MARBA-187609 format. One record per residue (C-alpha): x, y, z; residue number from 1; residue in one letter. Coordinates in Angstrom, 3 decimals. Layout:
<sites>
[site [X, Y, Z], NUM, A]
...
</sites>
This chain:
<sites>
[site [21.492, 14.612, -13.754], 1, M]
[site [24.932, 15.618, -12.470], 2, G]
[site [23.414, 17.653, -9.646], 3, E]
[site [21.150, 14.755, -8.672], 4, I]
[site [24.151, 12.447, -8.533], 5, G]
[site [26.091, 14.945, -6.413], 6, N]
[site [23.206, 15.337, -3.950], 7, Q]
[site [22.757, 11.577, -3.691], 8, F]
[site [26.478, 11.082, -3.076], 9, E]
[site [26.368, 13.764, -0.381], 10, E]
[site [23.527, 11.914, 1.368], 11, L]
[site [25.533, 8.672, 1.268], 12, V]
[site [28.541, 10.507, 2.746], 13, N]
[site [26.448, 12.137, 5.492], 14, I]
[site [25.025, 8.770, 6.562], 15, V]
[site [28.519, 7.271, 6.564], 16, S]
[site [29.746, 10.149, 8.731], 17, R]
[site [26.854, 9.676, 11.165], 18, L]
[site [27.694, 5.981, 11.496], 19, R]
[site [31.448, 6.539, 11.876], 20, A]
[site [33.142, 5.727, 15.223], 21, P]
[site [33.046, 9.415, 16.195], 22, D]
[site [29.570, 9.950, 14.736], 23, G]
[site [26.101, 9.748, 16.314], 24, C]
[site [25.715, 7.045, 19.022], 25, P]
[site [22.108, 6.343, 18.034], 26, W]
[site [22.921, 5.964, 14.335], 27, D]
[site [25.897, 3.718, 15.097], 28, R]
[site [23.864, 1.224, 17.128], 29, E]
[site [21.065, 0.769, 14.578], 30, Q]
[site [20.666, -2.463, 12.612], 31, T]
[site [18.693, -3.363, 9.507], 32, N]
[site [15.967, -4.770, 11.781], 33, H]
[site [15.774, -1.942, 14.349], 34, T]
[site [15.194, 0.577, 11.548], 35, L]
[site [12.199, -1.245, 10.086], 36, L]
[site [9.479, 0.284, 12.328], 37, P]
[site [10.726, 3.780, 11.476], 38, Y]
[site [10.925, 2.870, 7.796], 39, F]
[site [7.313, 1.676, 7.759], 40, V]
[site [6.225, 4.820, 9.632], 41, E]
[site [7.895, 7.044, 7.041], 42, E]
[site [6.141, 5.212, 4.201], 43, V]
[site [2.738, 5.727, 5.830], 44, Y]
[site [3.532, 9.397, 6.460], 45, E]
[site [4.310, 9.738, 2.751], 46, A]
[site [0.993, 8.072, 1.902], 47, I]
[site [-0.903, 10.521, 4.122], 48, E]
[site [0.883, 13.519, 2.619], 49, S]
[site [-0.021, 12.336, -0.901], 50, I]
[site [-3.656, 11.782, 0.161], 51, D]
[site [-3.708, 15.331, 1.562], 52, D]
[site [-2.138, 16.797, -1.574], 53, G]
[site [0.486, 18.531, 0.575], 54, D]
[site [3.338, 18.551, -1.934], 55, W]
[site [5.805, 20.336, 0.318], 56, D]
[site [5.270, 17.538, 2.829], 57, L]
[site [5.450, 14.886, 0.089], 58, V]
[site [8.832, 16.308, -0.882], 59, K]
[site [10.005, 16.042, 2.723], 60, E]
[site [8.625, 12.553, 3.308], 61, E]
[site [10.187, 11.159, 0.137], 62, L]
[site [13.509, 12.500, 1.395], 63, G]
[site [12.962, 10.683, 4.696], 64, D]
[site [12.290, 7.436, 2.821], 65, I]
[site [15.404, 7.980, 0.724], 66, L]
[site [17.388, 8.433, 3.940], 67, L]
[site [16.174, 5.051, 5.176], 68, H]
[site [17.181, 3.392, 1.910], 69, I]
[site [20.691, 4.825, 2.176], 70, V]
[site [20.812, 3.997, 5.903], 71, F]
[site [19.876, 0.352, 5.252], 72, Q]
[site [22.492, 0.082, 2.506], 73, A]
[site [25.148, 1.673, 4.728], 74, S]
[site [24.604, -0.957, 7.420], 75, I]
[site [24.661, -3.711, 4.792], 76, A]
[site [27.988, -2.385, 3.477], 77, E]
[site [29.503, -2.310, 6.973], 78, D]
[site [28.483, -5.937, 7.419], 79, E]
[site [30.029, -6.838, 4.037], 80, K]
[site [26.666, -7.837, 2.565], 81, N]
[site [26.444, -5.416, -0.372], 82, F]
[site [26.896, -1.753, -1.337], 83, Q]
[site [24.289, 0.742, -2.462], 84, I]
[site [25.879, 0.777, -5.917], 85, I]
[site [24.839, -2.881, -6.150], 86, D]
[site [21.225, -1.921, -5.452], 87, S]
[site [21.363, 0.797, -8.110], 88, L]
[site [22.919, -1.569, -10.641], 89, D]
[site [20.286, -4.194, -9.813], 90, N]
[site [17.291, -1.895, -10.260], 91, I]
[site [18.648, -0.400, -13.505], 92, N]
[site [19.104, -3.845, -15.036], 93, K]
[site [15.740, -4.987, -13.702], 94, K]
[site [13.892, -2.041, -15.257], 95, L]
[site [15.462, -2.737, -18.652], 96, I]
[site [14.893, -6.507, -18.525], 97, N]
[site [11.266, -6.165, -17.412], 98, R]
[site [10.344, -3.610, -20.065], 99, H]
[site [11.037, -5.534, -23.269], 100, P]
[site [8.319, -3.433, -24.939], 101, H]
[site [10.519, -0.355, -24.360], 102, V]
[site [14.072, -1.685, -24.506], 103, F]
[site [13.433, -4.733, -26.708], 104, G]
[site [11.182, -6.043, -29.447], 105, D]
[site [8.111, -7.002, -27.385], 106, A]
[site [4.817, -5.188, -27.940], 107, K]
[site [2.588, -3.576, -25.311], 108, A]
[site [-0.322, -1.549, -26.631], 109, E]
[site [-1.797, -0.775, -23.198], 110, A]
[site [-0.799, -0.540, -19.539], 111, A]
[site [-2.205, -4.033, -18.879], 112, F]
[site [0.052, -5.577, -21.511], 113, H]
[site [3.051, -3.660, -20.142], 114, A]
[site [2.418, -5.014, -16.664], 115, K]
[site [1.788, -8.453, -18.115], 116, Q]
[site [5.253, -8.336, -19.680], 117, N]
[site [6.705, -7.210, -16.329], 118, W]
[site [5.112, -10.077, -14.411], 119, E]
[site [6.162, -12.656, -17.009], 120, A]
[site [9.781, -11.469, -16.955], 121, E]
[site [9.802, -11.322, -13.159], 122, K]
[site [8.421, -14.851, -12.900], 123, H]
[site [11.133, -16.099, -15.265], 124, K]
[site [13.936, -14.197, -13.489], 125, E]
[site [12.964, -15.475, -10.035], 126, K]
[site [12.441, -19.079, -11.186], 127, G]
[site [9.165, -19.247, -9.266], 128, R]
[site [6.801, -22.200, -9.406], 129, E]
[site [3.542, -20.243, -9.037], 130, S]
[site [2.534, -16.975, -10.630], 131, R]
[site [1.179, -15.983, -7.206], 132, L]
[site [4.569, -16.305, -5.518], 133, D]
[site [6.308, -13.151, -4.342], 134, G]
[site [3.372, -11.334, -2.709], 135, V]
[site [4.585, -10.697, 0.867], 136, P]
[site [2.533, -12.280, 3.656], 137, N]
[site [3.055, -9.138, 5.732], 138, S]
[site [1.166, -6.866, 3.320], 139, L]
[site [-2.146, -5.456, 4.596], 140, P]
[site [-4.828, -7.952, 3.594], 141, S]
[site [-6.651, -5.656, 1.167], 142, L]
[site [-3.443, -4.850, -0.703], 143, I]
[site [-2.407, -8.502, -0.702], 144, R]
[site [-5.782, -9.631, -2.056], 145, A]
[site [-5.603, -7.091, -4.873], 146, Q]
[site [-2.014, -8.059, -5.757], 147, R]
[site [-2.907, -11.768, -5.821], 148, L]
[site [-5.839, -11.014, -8.097], 149, Q]
[site [-3.654, -8.873, -10.362], 150, Q]
[site [-1.037, -11.594, -10.680], 151, K]
[site [-3.723, -14.150, -11.563], 152, A]
[site [-5.198, -11.722, -14.088], 153, S]
[site [-1.847, -11.154, -15.810], 154, Y]
[site [-1.626, -14.934, -16.180], 155, A]
[site [-5.036, -14.949, -17.912], 156, G]
[site [-7.211, -16.005, -14.956], 157, F]
[site [-9.856, -13.279, -14.669], 158, D]
[site [-13.462, -12.360, -15.368], 159, W]
[site [-13.949, -10.878, -18.848], 160, E]
[site [-16.928, -8.635, -17.982], 161, K]
[site [-17.582, -6.535, -14.898], 162, I]
[site [-21.155, -7.883, -14.787], 163, E]
[site [-19.626, -11.228, -13.815], 164, Q]
[site [-17.783, -9.541, -10.935], 165, V]
[site [-20.994, -7.910, -9.705], 166, W]
[site [-22.666, -11.306, -9.893], 167, G]
[site [-19.956, -12.791, -7.683], 168, K]
[site [-20.352, -9.967, -5.140], 169, V]
[site [-24.115, -10.508, -4.967], 170, N]
[site [-23.595, -14.267, -4.681], 171, E]
[site [-21.206, -13.792, -1.748], 172, E]
[site [-23.654, -11.442, 0.017], 173, I]
[site [-26.365, -14.101, -0.182], 174, I]
[site [-23.977, -16.775, 1.109], 175, E]
[site [-22.939, -14.537, 4.014], 176, L]
[site [-26.583, -13.974, 4.933], 177, K]
[site [-27.184, -17.735, 4.873], 178, E]
[site [-24.112, -18.298, 7.056], 179, A]
[site [-25.335, -15.690, 9.539], 180, E]
[site [-28.686, -17.484, 9.792], 181, I]
[site [-26.882, -20.751, 10.474], 182, S]
[site [-25.107, -19.213, 13.464], 183, G]
[site [-21.855, -21.009, 12.657], 184, N]
[site [-19.153, -18.433, 13.433], 185, N]
[site [-16.458, -20.256, 11.498], 186, Q]
[site [-18.680, -20.361, 8.407], 187, H]
[site [-19.634, -16.698, 8.869], 188, I]
[site [-15.954, -15.730, 9.028], 189, E]
[site [-15.228, -17.710, 5.867], 190, E]
[site [-18.094, -16.115, 3.947], 191, E]
[site [-17.142, -12.645, 5.208], 192, M]
[site [-13.644, -13.232, 3.830], 193, G]
[site [-15.102, -14.364, 0.506], 194, D]
[site [-17.250, -11.232, 0.310], 195, L]
[site [-14.331, -8.927, 1.112], 196, L]
[site [-12.228, -10.702, -1.517], 197, F]
[site [-15.032, -10.218, -4.057], 198, A]
[site [-15.303, -6.511, -3.149], 199, I]
[site [-11.550, -6.122, -3.651], 200, V]
[site [-11.963, -7.794, -7.039], 201, N]
[site [-14.730, -5.366, -7.961], 202, L]
[site [-12.523, -2.481, -6.871], 203, S]
[site [-9.723, -3.801, -9.081], 204, R]
[site [-12.019, -4.053, -12.093], 205, H]
[site [-13.080, -0.449, -11.483], 206, L]
[site [-9.392, 0.587, -11.431], 207, N]
[site [-9.573, 1.607, -7.772], 208, I]
[site [-7.219, 0.586, -4.986], 209, S]
[site [-9.377, -1.007, -2.299], 210, S]
[site [-6.747, -0.107, 0.319], 211, E]
[site [-6.783, 3.566, -0.727], 212, D]
[site [-10.574, 3.640, -0.851], 213, A]
[site [-10.968, 2.189, 2.643], 214, L]
[site [-8.214, 4.388, 4.076], 215, R]
[site [-9.966, 7.507, 2.738], 216, K]
[site [-13.319, 6.295, 4.057], 217, T]
[site [-11.732, 5.785, 7.485], 218, N]
[site [-10.543, 9.394, 7.405], 219, Q]
[site [-13.997, 10.547, 6.301], 220, K]
[site [-15.587, 8.642, 9.183], 221, F]
[site [-13.171, 10.279, 11.644], 222, I]
[site [-13.962, 13.769, 10.297], 223, R]
[site [-17.723, 13.282, 10.512], 224, R]
[site [-17.687, 11.570, 13.909], 225, F]
[site [-15.622, 14.439, 15.327], 226, K]
[site [-18.319, 16.800, 14.026], 227, K]
[site [-20.860, 14.707, 15.906], 228, V]
[site [-18.787, 15.014, 19.089], 229, E]
[site [-18.446, 18.777, 18.597], 230, E]
[site [-22.169, 19.168, 17.927], 231, G]
[site [-23.214, 17.238, 21.021], 232, I]
[site [-20.721, 19.178, 23.154], 233, K]
[site [-22.136, 22.446, 21.783], 234, A]
[site [-25.524, 21.354, 23.132], 235, K]
[site [-24.014, 21.016, 26.583], 236, G]
[site [-24.246, 17.245, 26.581], 237, K]
[site [-21.840, 14.349, 26.859], 238, K]
[site [-21.770, 11.917, 23.966], 239, L]
[site [-23.279, 9.084, 26.005], 240, N]
[site [-26.193, 11.366, 26.930], 241, E]
[site [-27.180, 12.014, 23.317], 242, A]
[site [-29.732, 9.970, 21.420], 243, S]
[site [-28.915, 8.176, 18.205], 244, L]
[site [-31.327, 10.524, 16.435], 245, E]
[site [-29.370, 13.576, 17.619], 246, E]
[site [-26.048, 12.109, 16.568], 247, M]
[site [-27.445, 10.971, 13.216], 248, D]
[site [-28.806, 14.447, 12.535], 249, S]
[site [-25.407, 16.058, 13.101], 250, I]
[site [-23.754, 13.313, 11.032], 251, W]
[site [-26.081, 13.981, 8.086], 252, N]
[site [-25.439, 17.717, 8.359], 253, E]
[site [-21.676, 17.111, 8.262], 254, A]
[site [-22.166, 14.816, 5.276], 255, K]
[site [-24.241, 17.458, 3.491], 256, H]
[site [-21.643, 20.175, 4.161], 257, N]
[site [-18.869, 18.025, 2.699], 258, E]
</sites>
């Protein structure tokens, strides 16, 4: 642990040196807000590296994220808001307080109960009125839907059997079809949202992240569509000159090969 502490302290010192009056002009002019787009980009790069199983890249990307954390704290310290030691102290205390089943007398026989304890302690600490409070509005909608459902579940509001979840999905499909027949776009949009929410709920009950699942399907679609483009080009055609049957044939071949 001593070496970890030394390396972390060195990173803090490097960032401070970069932001010193005789340091890097770009680093000196950054603010907590101007860094946010780069911070978000680094997080998504880390996600992609984990999806790809590229652990050398994961190692690098986690370092980049750590840099942003230290960078943000350095700016906050310069503006007399807080120091990074305050963040470390806060998270250490938080982890202990929210794991009473580890550091206290509470019981948690499964992961669900452990997270239930976490959410209950967090709700009490923050003094929130609703158990759904605290889920950022800026989260991608699939992630936000799943987090809202999780919070409700930890409070005891959830289906007991997965058959009930399937029933809700099928019910929402029927209602979407009825809305489509009606031709009312506002109603169609509402029912589409209900169906997506139900699908996210099904994903949650199957212990799958709906965001991860859709992200991976997007990547799969890109891979297969590029194969379609390559196949049509190999035939000496442009994509808009190919028939749907030709493209579908190449698509199915790419699917089979995967």
